[in-house]
C-alpha positions in Angstrom: 4.4 57.6 79.4 5.6 60.3 76.9 3.8 60.2 73.6 5.6 58.4 70.7 7.3 60.7 68.1 4.8 59.2 65.6 1.8 60.4 67.6 -1.0 58.3 69.1 -1.2 54.7 68.0 2.2 55.1 66.3 1.0 57.4 63.5 3.1 60.3 62.4 2.0 63.8 63.2 -0.2 65.2 60.4 -0.8 61.7 59.0 -4.6 62.3 58.7 -4.1 65.6 56.9 -1.6 64.1 54.5 -3.9 61.2 53.6 -6.8 63.6 52.9 -4.5 65.7 50.7 -3.5 62.5 48.8 -7.1 61.5 48.3 -7.9 64.9 47.0 -5.0 64.8 44.5 -6.1 61.3 43.2 -9.7 62.4 43.0 -8.7 65.4 41.0 -6.6 63.3 38.7 -9.6 60.9 38.2 -11.9 63.8 37.4 -9.5 65.1 34.8 -9.1 61.8 33.1 -12.9 61.3 33.0 -13.3 64.7 31.4 -10.7 63.8 28.8 -12.7 60.6 28.0 -10.3 58.2 29.7 -11.5 55.5 32.1 -9.3 54.7 35.1 -10.2 51.5 36.8 -8.4 52.3 40.1 -10.0 55.7 40.8 -11.7 56.2 44.1 -14.7 58.4 44.9 -14.5 61.9 46.2 -15.2 60.7 49.8 -12.4 58.2 49.6 -14.6 55.1 49.3 -13.8 52.4 46.8 -16.8 52.1 44.5 -16.3 48.4 44.2 -16.0 47.9 48.0 -19.2 45.9 48.3 -18.3 43.7 45.4 -14.7 43.1 46.6 -15.9 42.7 50.2 -18.1 39.7 49.3 -16.1 38.5 46.4 -19.0 38.4 44.0 -21.6 40.7 42.3 -25.2 40.7 43.4 -27.3 38.0 41.6 -29.3 39.2 38.6 -32.9 39.9 39.2 -35.6 37.7 37.5 -37.2 39.1 34.4 -40.9 38.5 33.8 -43.3 39.6 30.9 -46.8 40.0 32.3 -48.4 40.6 28.9 -46.9 38.2 26.3 -48.1 38.4 22.7 -47.8 34.7 21.8 -48.2 31.5 23.8 -47.2 27.8 23.3 -48.3 25.0 25.6 -46.5 21.7 26.4 -47.6 18.9 28.6 -50.0 16.0 28.8 -53.7 15.1 28.4 -54.8 17.9 30.8 -53.5 20.5 28.5 -55.2 18.7 25.5 -58.6 18.9 27.2 -58.9 15.1 27.2 -62.4 13.8 28.2 -63.7 17.3 28.8 -66.0 17.2 25.8 -66.6 13.5 25.0 -65.4 10.0 25.9 -61.8 9.1 25.2 -61.0 12.1 23.0 -58.9 15.2 23.1 -60.8 18.5 23.1 -58.1 21.2 22.6 -60.7 24.0 22.2 -61.4 23.8 25.9 -57.7 23.6 26.9 -56.9 25.9 29.9 -53.8 27.1 28.1 -54.6 27.7 24.4 -58.3 26.9 24.0 -60.9 29.1 22.3 -64.1 28.0 24.1 -66.0 31.0 25.6 -67.0 29.0 28.7 -63.3 28.3 29.6 -61.7 31.6 28.6 -58.3 30.1 28.3 -55.0 31.7 29.3 -54.4 32.5 25.6 -57.8 34.2 25.3 -57.3 36.3 28.4 -53.8 37.4 27.4 -54.1 37.8 23.7 -57.8 38.3 23.1 -59.9 36.0 21.0 -58.7 37.3 17.6 -55.1 37.0 18.8 -55.2 33.3 19.5 -55.2 32.3 15.8 -51.6 32.3 14.7 -50.2 33.2 18.0 -51.0 30.2 20.2 -49.7 26.6 19.7 -50.5 23.4 21.7 -47.8 20.7 21.6 -49.0 18.8 24.6 -49.9 15.1 24.0 -52.3 12.9 25.9 -50.4 10.1 27.7 -47.1 12.0 27.7 -44.7 11.8 30.6 -41.8 14.1 31.4 -39.4 12.0 29.3 -41.2 13.5 26.2 -41.0 17.1 27.4 -37.6 17.8 25.8 -39.0 16.8 22.4 -42.1 19.0 22.9 -39.9 21.9 23.8 -37.8 21.4 20.7 -41.0 21.7 18.6 -42.0 24.9 20.5 -38.6 26.7 20.2 -38.7 27.6 16.5 -41.9 29.6 17.0 -40.0 31.7 19.7 -43.2 32.3 21.6 -43.1 34.9 24.3 -44.6 32.5 26.8 -44.5 28.7 27.2 -46.8 26.9 29.7 -45.7 23.6 31.2 -48.0 21.1 32.9 -46.4 17.7 33.2 -45.9 15.0 35.8 -49.3 13.3 36.5 -48.5 10.4 34.1 -45.1 9.9 35.8 -46.9 9.1 39.1 -49.9 7.4 37.5 -48.7 3.9 36.7 -49.9 0.3 37.1 -47.5 -0.2 40.0 -45.7 2.1 42.4 -42.3 0.7 41.3 -43.0 1.9 37.8 -43.2 5.6 38.8 -40.6 7.9 37.2 -37.6 8.2 39.6 -37.2 11.8 40.9 -33.6 12.1 39.5 -34.9 11.1 36.1 -37.7 13.5 36.4 -35.2 16.3 37.2 -32.9 15.3 34.3 -35.8 15.5 31.8 -37.0 18.8 33.0 -33.5 20.3 32.9 -33.0 19.0 29.4 -36.3 20.5 28.4 -35.2 24.0 29.6 -31.9 23.6 27.7 -33.7 22.6 24.5 -35.9 25.7 24.7 -33.0 28.1 25.6 -30.9 26.9 22.7 -33.3 28.5 20.2 -35.5 30.7 22.3 -33.4 32.3 25.0 -35.9 35.1 25.8 -39.0 33.0 26.0 -40.8 33.1 29.4 -41.8 29.8 31.0 -44.8 29.3 33.3 -44.6 26.0 35.2 -47.8 24.6 36.7 -47.5 22.2 39.6 -48.6 18.5 39.4 -52.2 18.1 40.6 -52.9 16.5 44.0 -53.8 13.0 43.0 -54.7 12.0 46.6 -57.4 14.6 46.7 -58.6 13.3 43.4 -59.0 9.9 45.0 -60.8 11.3 48.1 -63.2 13.3 45.9 -64.2 10.5 43.5 -64.0 7.3 45.6 -67.6 7.7 46.9 -69.0 8.0 43.4 -70.1 4.6 42.1 -69.6 5.6 38.5 -66.2 6.9 39.1 -65.1 3.8 41.0 -66.2 1.6 38.2 -64.4 3.6 35.6 -61.2 3.7 37.7 -61.3 -0.1 37.7 -60.4 0.0 34.0 -56.9 1.0 35.0 -56.9 4.8 35.4 -54.0 5.9 37.6 -53.9 2.5 39.4 -51.1 3.6 41.8 -53.5 6.1 43.4 -57.0 5.2 42.3 -56.8 1.4 42.2 -59.0 -0.4 44.9 -60.5 2.9 45.8 -62.5 1.6 48.7 -59.6 -0.3 50.3 -58.7 1.5 53.5 -56.2 -1.2 54.7 -52.6 -0.4 55.7 -51.1 -1.5 52.4 -53.5 0.6 50.3 -53.0 3.6 52.5 -49.2 3.2 52.3 -49.4 2.9 48.5 -51.4 6.2 48.2 -49.0 8.0 50.6 -46.0 6.8 48.5 -47.6 8.2 45.3 -48.4 11.5 47.1 -44.9 11.8 48.3 -43.6 11.3 44.7 -45.9 14.0 43.4 -44.6 16.4 46.1 -41.0 15.5 45.1 -41.8 16.2 41.4 -43.2 19.6 42.4 -40.0 20.4 44.3 -38.0 19.6 41.2 -40.2 21.9 39.1 -39.8 24.7 41.6 -36.0 24.3 42.0 -35.1 24.0 38.3 -37.4 26.9 37.4 -35.8 29.1 40.1 -32.5 28.8 38.2 -33.9 30.4 35.1 -34.5 34.2 35.1 -37.4 33.9 32.8 -39.2 31.0 34.5 -42.1 31.3 37.0 -43.4 28.4 39.1 -47.0 28.5 40.2 -46.1 28.2 43.8 -48.1 25.0 44.1 -51.3 26.6 43.0 -52.6 23.6 41.0 -51.5 21.1 43.6 -53.2 23.2 46.3 -56.5 23.8 44.4 -59.4 22.4 46.3 -61.3 21.0 43.4 -64.6 19.1 43.7 -66.5 16.7 41.5 -67.8 19.6 39.5 -64.3 20.1 38.1 -63.9 16.5 37.1 -64.8 14.8 33.8 -68.0 12.8 34.0 -66.4 10.3 31.5 -63.5 9.3 33.7 -63.6 11.2 37.0 -59.9 11.9 36.6 -59.3 14.6 33.9 -60.6 18.2 34.4 -64.1 18.9 33.1 -64.8 22.1 31.1 -65.4 23.8 34.4 -62.1 22.4 35.7 -60.3 23.7 32.7 -61.6 27.2 33.4 -60.4 27.0 36.9 -56.9 26.1 35.7 -57.0 29.1 33.4 -58.0 31.3 36.3 -55.0 30.1 38.4 -52.5 30.5 35.6 -53.7 34.0 34.5 -53.6 35.4 38.1 -50.1 34.1 38.6 -48.8 35.3 35.2 -50.0 38.8 35.5 -49.1 39.2 39.1 -46.3 41.7 39.8 -44.5 39.3 42.1 -44.2 35.5 41.6 -46.3 33.2 43.9 -44.6 31.9 46.9 
């Protein structure tokens, strides 16, 4: 067939040359405007490509990258009895000097000591954790932290939400999420640039497996320590096994919440399950209750936190 007067595919002769000349004229106009100090939003690049092509193609800009300070100059801690060093130095008492987060004991070498140095801890580290606290108290603890505007806040919370007298009394997952989200909002209201390190909830089932053969530990647990997991420690019947599995599943769900909520904040880093996965032994448990970390256990928690905080990339 004879070629169309407009050329192949219906285009007019010289169409390509005309389009290139048009691009050149527009590019020259853009260059002139830029030299004159005028911004022209619709300008195209010299090669004819739209500089916003990728953005317009997808309809949205690339998500912002997380920001992380690997050497904070001040630290605050929130959480429960673990962060208060409960039963690490004596029976039924807090011992904050051995706290994994803000303690000053040379044998522990807390996170604060490792990051700030021993002289830097005084006046630059605060511990607002409370023994017995559950996640419902976390927003109030964050509200106390925020006015200090610390460069880093550590969070370790959730064991008391699973450790109840009965399984039915454990904190529901949606309530756990709501409290943690509110905690982050409270902090961000007054300290928008504070970095947050979130430790996972410990593996309570491993705690049971490590201590159940110890006669002293079993007797202490009978006093009502974490009955949902540690009650009737020698009972291996179906009902007891199901109870422990239910508690374990709830702890896993709590950790999923911590990970998900933290991932939405550019200055938050979850430990990747490091505390939950830690293969602790009896040496890391308090001899007074076989539940809380001993001084050695506090030091191990400090190790985990320090490695994850100074790492270039977040744990996965």
